[in-house]
C-alpha positions as CSV (number, residue, x, y, z in Angstrom):
1,M,0.2,-0.2,-0.2
2,A,1.6,3.8,-0.8
3,I,2.5,5.4,2.0
4,I,2.2,9.3,2.1
5,K,2.9,12.1,4.7
6,P,2.2,15.9,5.3
7,F,5.1,18.6,5.2
8,K,6.2,21.8,5.9
9,G,5.7,23.5,2.6
10,V,7.8,26.3,1.4
11,R,5.8,28.3,-0.5
12,P,5.2,32.3,-1.6
13,P,3.3,34.4,-0.2
14,M,-0.2,35.0,-2.0
15,E,0.5,38.4,-3.6
16,L,3.6,36.6,-5.3
17,A,2.4,33.2,-6.0
18,E,1.5,34.0,-9.9
19,K,4.9,35.6,-10.2
20,V,6.7,32.9,-8.3
21,A,5.1,29.9,-10.1
22,A,7.3,28.8,-13.3
23,R,6.7,25.9,-15.8
24,P,8.9,23.2,-15.5
25,Y,13.0,23.0,-15.7
26,D,12.7,20.6,-18.8
27,V,10.4,22.1,-21.2
28,L,12.3,25.3,-22.1
29,N,16.1,25.2,-22.8
30,S,17.8,27.7,-21.7
31,A,17.1,30.7,-24.0
32,E,13.3,30.5,-23.8
33,A,13.8,30.4,-19.9
34,R,15.6,34.1,-20.2
35,V,12.5,35.7,-21.7
36,E,10.1,34.1,-19.9
37,A,12.0,35.4,-16.9
38,E,12.5,38.6,-18.1
39,G,11.5,41.6,-16.0
40,N,10.8,38.8,-13.3
41,P,13.2,38.3,-10.7
42,Y,10.1,36.2,-8.7
43,T,10.1,33.9,-11.3
44,L,11.6,30.5,-9.4
45,L,13.1,30.5,-13.3
46,H,15.8,31.6,-11.2
47,I,16.7,28.5,-9.3
48,T,15.3,26.1,-11.3
49,K,17.1,27.5,-14.8
50,A,19.8,29.5,-12.9
51,E,22.0,30.0,-16.1
52,I,20.0,32.3,-17.2
53,D,21.2,34.6,-14.4
54,L,25.3,33.7,-15.6
55,E,26.6,34.3,-18.8
56,P,24.9,33.9,-21.9
57,G,26.1,29.9,-23.1
58,I,27.0,29.1,-20.8
59,D,26.8,25.0,-20.0
60,E,23.5,24.6,-17.7
61,H,25.4,21.1,-16.1
62,T,28.3,22.8,-14.8
63,E,29.2,23.9,-11.2
64,P,28.3,27.6,-11.4
65,V,25.1,27.0,-12.4
66,Y,24.6,24.5,-9.8
67,Q,26.4,27.1,-6.9
68,K,23.9,30.1,-8.7
69,S,20.5,27.9,-8.1
70,V,22.1,27.3,-4.6
71,D,22.2,31.1,-4.1
72,N,19.2,32.1,-5.3
73,Y,17.1,29.6,-3.4
74,K,18.6,31.4,-0.5
75,M,18.0,34.3,-1.3
76,F,14.0,34.2,-2.4
77,K,13.9,33.0,1.1
78,D,15.8,35.1,3.3
79,K,13.2,37.7,1.1
80,N,10.6,36.1,2.1
81,W,9.5,35.6,-1.1
82,L,9.7,32.0,-0.3
83,V,8.3,31.2,3.4
84,Q,8.0,27.5,5.2
85,D,4.7,26.6,7.2
86,E,5.2,26.0,10.7
87,K,3.1,22.9,10.9
88,E,3.0,19.8,8.6
89,K,0.0,19.8,6.0
90,Y,-1.6,18.5,2.8
91,Y,-2.6,20.5,-0.6
92,I,-4.4,20.4,-3.3
93,Y,-2.9,21.7,-6.2
94,A,-6.1,22.1,-9.2
95,Q,-5.1,22.6,-12.7
96,T,-8.2,23.8,-15.6
97,M,-7.9,23.3,-19.5
98,D,-10.4,23.7,-21.9
99,G,-13.2,23.6,-18.9
100,R,-11.8,20.9,-17.7
101,T,-10.4,21.0,-14.2
102,Q,-8.4,17.7,-12.4
103,Y,-7.5,18.1,-8.4
104,G,-4.0,17.1,-7.1
105,L,-3.3,15.7,-3.3
106,V,0.4,17.5,-3.0
107,A,2.3,15.0,-0.3
108,A,5.2,13.4,0.4
109,A,5.6,10.6,-1.4
110,S,8.0,7.6,0.2
111,T,11.3,6.4,-1.5
112,Q,11.2,3.4,-0.2
113,D,8.1,2.7,-1.6
114,Y,9.6,4.0,-5.5
115,L,12.7,1.2,-4.4
116,D,10.1,-1.4,-3.2
117,G,8.0,-0.7,-6.2
118,V,4.9,0.7,-4.6
119,I,5.3,3.3,-6.9
120,K,5.3,2.3,-10.5
121,K,6.7,3.5,-13.8
122,H,6.6,2.9,-17.1
123,E,9.5,5.1,-18.6
124,L,13.4,4.2,-18.9
125,T,15.5,7.1,-17.5
126,R,18.7,8.1,-18.6
127,P,21.5,8.2,-16.1
128,E,23.4,11.3,-17.2
129,K,19.7,13.0,-16.6
130,E,19.2,11.4,-12.7
131,E,22.6,12.9,-12.3
132,D,21.5,16.2,-13.2
133,R,18.5,16.4,-10.9
134,M,20.6,14.8,-8.0
135,I,22.8,17.5,-8.0
136,N,20.0,20.2,-8.0
137,V,18.7,18.4,-4.7
138,R,21.9,17.9,-3.3
139,R,22.3,21.3,-3.4
140,N,19.1,22.9,-2.7
141,N,18.7,20.1,0.0
142,A,14.9,20.2,-1.4
143,N,12.6,18.8,-3.8
144,I,12.3,22.1,-6.2
145,E,9.8,20.8,-8.4
146,P,7.1,18.5,-7.6
147,V,6.3,14.8,-10.0
148,F,3.4,14.3,-11.8
149,F,1.6,11.1,-10.1
150,T,-1.6,9.0,-10.4
151,Y,-3.2,6.7,-8.6
152,P,-6.4,4.6,-8.8
153,A,-9.4,6.7,-8.4
154,N,-10.6,6.8,-4.1
155,D,-14.5,8.0,-3.5
156,K,-13.2,9.0,-0.2
157,I,-10.6,10.6,-1.3
158,D,-12.9,12.4,-3.9
159,A,-15.0,13.9,-1.3
160,I,-12.4,15.1,1.0
161,V,-11.5,17.2,-1.8
162,N,-15.0,18.8,-2.9
163,D,-15.3,19.2,0.9
164,I,-12.3,21.5,0.5
165,I,-13.2,23.0,-2.3
166,R,-16.5,23.7,-2.1
167,D,-16.0,25.2,1.5
168,E,-13.1,26.9,1.3
169,E,-11.5,29.7,-1.1
170,P,-8.2,28.9,-2.6
171,V,-4.7,30.6,-1.5
172,Y,-3.9,31.0,-5.5
173,D,-5.9,31.0,-8.0
174,F,-4.9,32.1,-11.2
175,T,-5.0,31.7,-15.1
176,A,-1.1,31.4,-16.6
177,D,0.0,33.0,-20.2
178,E,-1.3,29.6,-21.8
179,G,-4.4,30.1,-20.7
180,F,-4.5,27.6,-18.2
181,G,-6.1,27.9,-14.8
182,H,-4.0,27.1,-11.4
183,H,-6.1,26.4,-8.3
184,F,-3.8,25.9,-4.8
185,W,-6.0,24.9,-1.3
186,V,-4.2,24.2,1.6
187,I,-5.5,21.7,4.0
188,E,-4.9,23.1,8.1
189,D,-7.6,20.3,10.0
190,D,-5.6,17.4,11.8
191,A,-8.1,14.7,11.2
192,T,-8.6,15.3,7.6
193,I,-4.5,15.1,7.2
194,A,-5.2,11.7,9.5
195,E,-7.8,10.2,7.4
196,I,-5.9,11.0,3.8
197,T,-2.7,8.8,5.2
198,R,-5.0,6.3,6.4
199,I,-6.5,6.2,3.0
200,F,-3.7,5.5,1.1
201,K,-1.8,3.2,3.6
202,E,-5.4,0.9,3.7
203,E,-6.2,1.2,0.4
204,I,-4.4,3.0,-2.2
205,P,-2.4,-0.9,-3.4
206,A,0.0,1.4,-5.7
207,T,0.7,5.1,-7.2
208,Y,2.1,5.8,-10.6
209,V,5.1,7.7,-12.2
210,A,2.7,9.9,-15.0
211,D,5.1,12.9,-15.8
212,G,8.5,13.2,-14.3
213,H,10.3,9.6,-14.2
214,H,13.7,11.6,-14.1
215,R,12.9,13.6,-11.3
216,T,11.8,11.2,-9.2
217,A,14.4,8.8,-9.9
218,A,17.0,11.2,-8.8
219,A,14.8,12.1,-5.3
220,A,14.7,8.5,-4.6
221,R,18.6,7.6,-5.1
222,V,19.4,11.0,-2.9
223,G,17.0,9.4,-0.4
224,L,19.0,6.3,0.1
225,E,22.1,8.6,-0.3
226,K,20.9,10.1,2.9
227,K,19.9,7.3,4.8
228,E,23.5,5.6,3.8
229,N,25.3,8.1,5.2
230,N,23.6,8.8,8.4
231,P,24.4,6.0,10.9
232,N,21.5,7.5,13.3
233,H,19.0,6.8,9.9
234,T,15.7,5.8,11.9
235,G,13.6,6.1,8.6
236,E,11.4,8.9,9.9
237,E,13.9,12.0,8.7
238,E,12.5,14.2,6.5
239,Y,14.7,13.0,3.4
240,N,12.8,9.8,3.3
241,Y,10.1,11.6,1.5
242,F,10.1,14.2,-2.2
243,L,7.4,15.8,-3.4
244,A,4.5,15.0,-5.5
245,V,1.1,15.8,-6.6
246,H,-1.4,12.4,-7.1
247,F,-4.0,13.0,-9.0
248,P,-7.2,10.3,-9.7
249,D,-6.8,8.4,-12.7
250,D,-10.5,9.0,-13.8
251,Q,-9.9,12.8,-13.5
252,L,-6.4,13.0,-16.1
253,Q,-6.2,12.6,-19.7
254,I,-3.6,11.5,-22.2
255,I,-2.1,13.6,-24.9
256,D,-1.5,12.1,-28.3
257,Y,2.6,11.9,-29.3
258,N,3.7,12.6,-32.9
259,R,6.3,12.3,-35.0
260,V,8.0,13.3,-38.2
261,V,10.2,12.0,-40.6
262,K,13.4,13.7,-42.3
263,D,13.0,11.6,-45.3
264,L,11.3,8.3,-46.5
265,N,14.7,5.9,-46.8
266,G,14.9,6.2,-50.6
267,M,11.7,5.4,-51.1
268,T,9.6,7.2,-53.9
269,P,5.9,9.0,-52.1
270,S,4.4,6.1,-54.5
271,E,6.1,3.4,-52.9
272,L,5.5,4.4,-49.7
273,M,2.0,4.5,-50.1
274,E,2.3,0.9,-51.9
275,K,4.5,-0.5,-49.1
276,L,2.2,1.1,-46.2
277,N,-0.7,-1.1,-48.2
278,E,0.8,-3.5,-46.7
279,S,-0.2,-3.7,-43.4
280,F,-2.3,-1.0,-43.0
281,V,-6.3,0.4,-45.1
282,V,-4.9,3.7,-46.6
283,E,-7.8,5.9,-47.6
284,E,-7.1,9.5,-49.2
285,M,-8.5,12.2,-47.3
286,G,-7.9,15.7,-48.5
287,T,-6.0,18.0,-47.5
288,E,-8.2,19.3,-44.1
289,I,-6.5,17.8,-41.2
290,Y,-7.6,14.0,-40.1
291,K,-7.6,13.2,-36.2
292,P,-7.5,9.5,-35.6
293,E,-10.5,8.4,-34.5
294,E,-10.1,5.1,-32.3
295,L,-7.1,2.9,-31.6
296,H,-5.0,1.3,-34.2
297,Q,-5.9,4.0,-36.3
298,F,-3.3,6.9,-37.7
299,S,-3.0,9.6,-40.2
300,M,-0.3,10.4,-42.1
301,Y,0.5,13.5,-43.9
302,L,2.2,13.6,-47.1
303,E,2.9,15.8,-50.2
304,G,0.2,18.5,-48.6
305,K,-2.8,15.3,-48.5
306,W,-3.7,13.9,-45.6
307,Y,-5.2,9.6,-45.6
308,K,-6.2,7.7,-42.8
309,M,-4.4,4.7,-41.9
310,T,-6.0,2.0,-40.8
311,A,-3.6,-1.0,-39.0
312,K,-5.1,-4.9,-40.5
313,E,-5.6,-7.4,-38.1
314,G,-3.0,-9.4,-37.5
315,T,-0.5,-7.1,-37.7
316,Y,-1.1,-6.5,-33.8
317,D,-1.8,-8.1,-30.9
318,D,-4.1,-6.6,-28.5
319,N,-3.2,-9.3,-25.2
320,D,0.3,-7.9,-25.4
321,P,0.3,-4.5,-23.0
322,I,3.2,-3.0,-25.4
323,G,2.0,-4.9,-28.6
324,V,-0.8,-2.9,-28.2
325,L,0.0,0.5,-28.3
326,D,-0.4,2.4,-31.7
327,V,3.3,3.5,-30.9
328,T,4.7,0.0,-31.0
329,I,2.3,-0.7,-33.9
330,L,3.7,2.4,-35.8
331,S,7.4,1.9,-34.8
332,N,7.2,-1.9,-35.8
333,L,5.4,-1.4,-38.9
334,V,6.8,1.3,-40.3
335,L,9.6,3.4,-39.2
336,D,11.8,0.5,-38.2
337,K,10.5,-1.7,-41.7
338,L,10.0,0.6,-43.8
339,L,11.8,3.6,-43.3
340,D,15.0,2.0,-40.9
341,I,14.4,4.2,-38.4
342,K,15.5,1.8,-35.1
343,D,16.6,3.8,-32.1
344,L,13.8,6.0,-31.3
345,R,15.6,8.2,-28.7
346,T,19.1,8.2,-31.0
347,S,18.1,8.4,-34.6
348,K,18.5,12.0,-35.4
349,R,16.0,10.8,-38.7
350,I,12.6,11.7,-36.4
351,D,11.7,14.4,-34.4
352,F,7.9,14.5,-31.4
353,V,6.1,16.5,-31.3
354,G,3.3,17.0,-28.4
355,G,-0.7,16.9,-29.4
356,I,-1.2,20.3,-27.8
357,R,0.7,21.8,-30.7
358,G,-2.2,20.8,-33.1
359,L,-1.6,18.4,-35.8
360,G,-1.3,21.4,-38.1
361,E,2.0,21.8,-36.3
362,L,2.6,18.7,-38.4
363,S,1.3,19.4,-41.8
364,K,3.3,22.9,-41.0
365,R,6.9,21.1,-40.9
366,V,6.1,19.1,-44.0
367,D,5.2,21.9,-46.0
368,S,8.3,23.7,-45.0
369,G,10.4,21.2,-46.2
370,E,11.9,20.6,-43.3
371,M,10.0,17.7,-43.1
372,A,9.3,14.7,-45.3
373,A,5.9,13.0,-43.8
374,A,4.3,13.2,-40.7
375,F,2.3,10.4,-38.4
376,A,-0.6,10.8,-35.8
377,L,-1.3,8.6,-33.2
378,Y,-4.9,8.2,-31.2
379,P,-4.0,9.0,-27.9
380,V,-2.8,6.1,-25.1
381,S,-5.3,6.0,-22.4
382,M,-4.9,5.5,-18.8
383,Q,-5.2,2.3,-18.0
384,Q,-3.1,1.3,-21.0
385,L,-0.7,3.2,-19.2
386,I,-1.9,1.6,-15.7
387,D,-1.6,-2.3,-17.2
388,I,1.9,-1.3,-18.5
389,A,4.1,-0.2,-15.3
390,D,1.4,-3.4,-13.5
391,T,3.2,-5.5,-15.5
392,G,6.6,-4.1,-15.2
393,N,6.5,-3.5,-18.8
394,I,8.2,-0.3,-20.3
395,M,6.4,1.9,-23.0
396,P,9.0,2.8,-26.4
397,P,9.4,6.4,-26.0
398,K,7.8,9.4,-26.2
399,T,4.5,7.6,-26.1
400,T,2.4,10.2,-23.6
401,W,2.1,13.2,-23.2
402,F,0.1,15.0,-20.0
403,E,-1.3,18.6,-20.2
404,P,-0.9,20.8,-18.4
405,K,2.0,20.8,-17.0
406,L,2.5,21.1,-13.3
407,R,3.2,24.9,-12.1
408,S,6.9,24.6,-10.1
409,G,6.9,26.4,-7.2
410,L,2.8,26.7,-5.7
411,V,5.0,24.6,-2.6
412,I,8.9,23.1,-2.4
413,H,10.0,20.2,0.1
414,E,12.7,20.1,2.2
415,L,14.6,17.4,3.3
416,D,15.5,18.3,6.5
């Protein structure tokens, strides 16, 4: 069963919350972060992308950048731009996009749960990216940014959250530049806090990393390091936990994650079409954008036209949690078999476009001549993600895209 605990959050005063809150470190490059932070000394980007306060072009993975992050975090606290709560609390963080709101419980998740597989993952992590996040956690002695978790929806947790958002005003409530709403409540009542902890411990069998695998792995490894370096370790120390926002699985929606390819592996468009017909029923849909409508259906943009591609029976395995995925079908039958793109992680001949950018981004990149063809996929379901994590499998690269992204800076978890 899942172990969570309340914590003494470090967070901005109400009047600064919107200015402090920032997009996650990994959705902005250094140049974009500089632009986004311009004129705003309060943005958390000064901590999460501290290279913006140093000379342009500096390697973000170097000691001066890590030290600047530490200095800026201390400065934010010294100036009371970030202030620690006096008692341990849970928090509710809600996000609104396109009229739909999802409500997450902000809690400290257990490092031991991650090591024991109670916190389940569906992606591989890269050691160099883990190490970068570990340095950030070590040096600041804090989880500056949260990770995005999901859990099997529970009526009792839903009822507690619903009562709070009905009866209390959010302490933070703003709409960010991209148009998404961000709302934040503090859970103060001791009995409610104890009941939430109990429900997770007794009724939630597992939690799942939805987004933020590298931050999760880094936080767990730092916790393990601190345990091994503490001869008086008891298991109650704050470093045994890390910052996560837990959303019920029935409130989340995964967005499509699409592919664009630079060339057709020496084939002409007509030759590619001929090959595609071996594994797909291919139908021309014209010049208007066509979006896949169901599982095992794809759309392709090629030479100014959209096509519907439906995988033929027998070309996939619905009983295999990996084989049933459309990213697997496209990789096996098109990218690998026809285009000779073997490794999606390293190939320079393919790029990935999150569905939040719209399918118009696909046709734009092909029409510009940058890419030769584009493929749009039907989104993975939450149940598919959970099935893969439960069976210990790993999703292919660039399978899931969650939106909205969590804003960083609404609350921070310190390891002392």
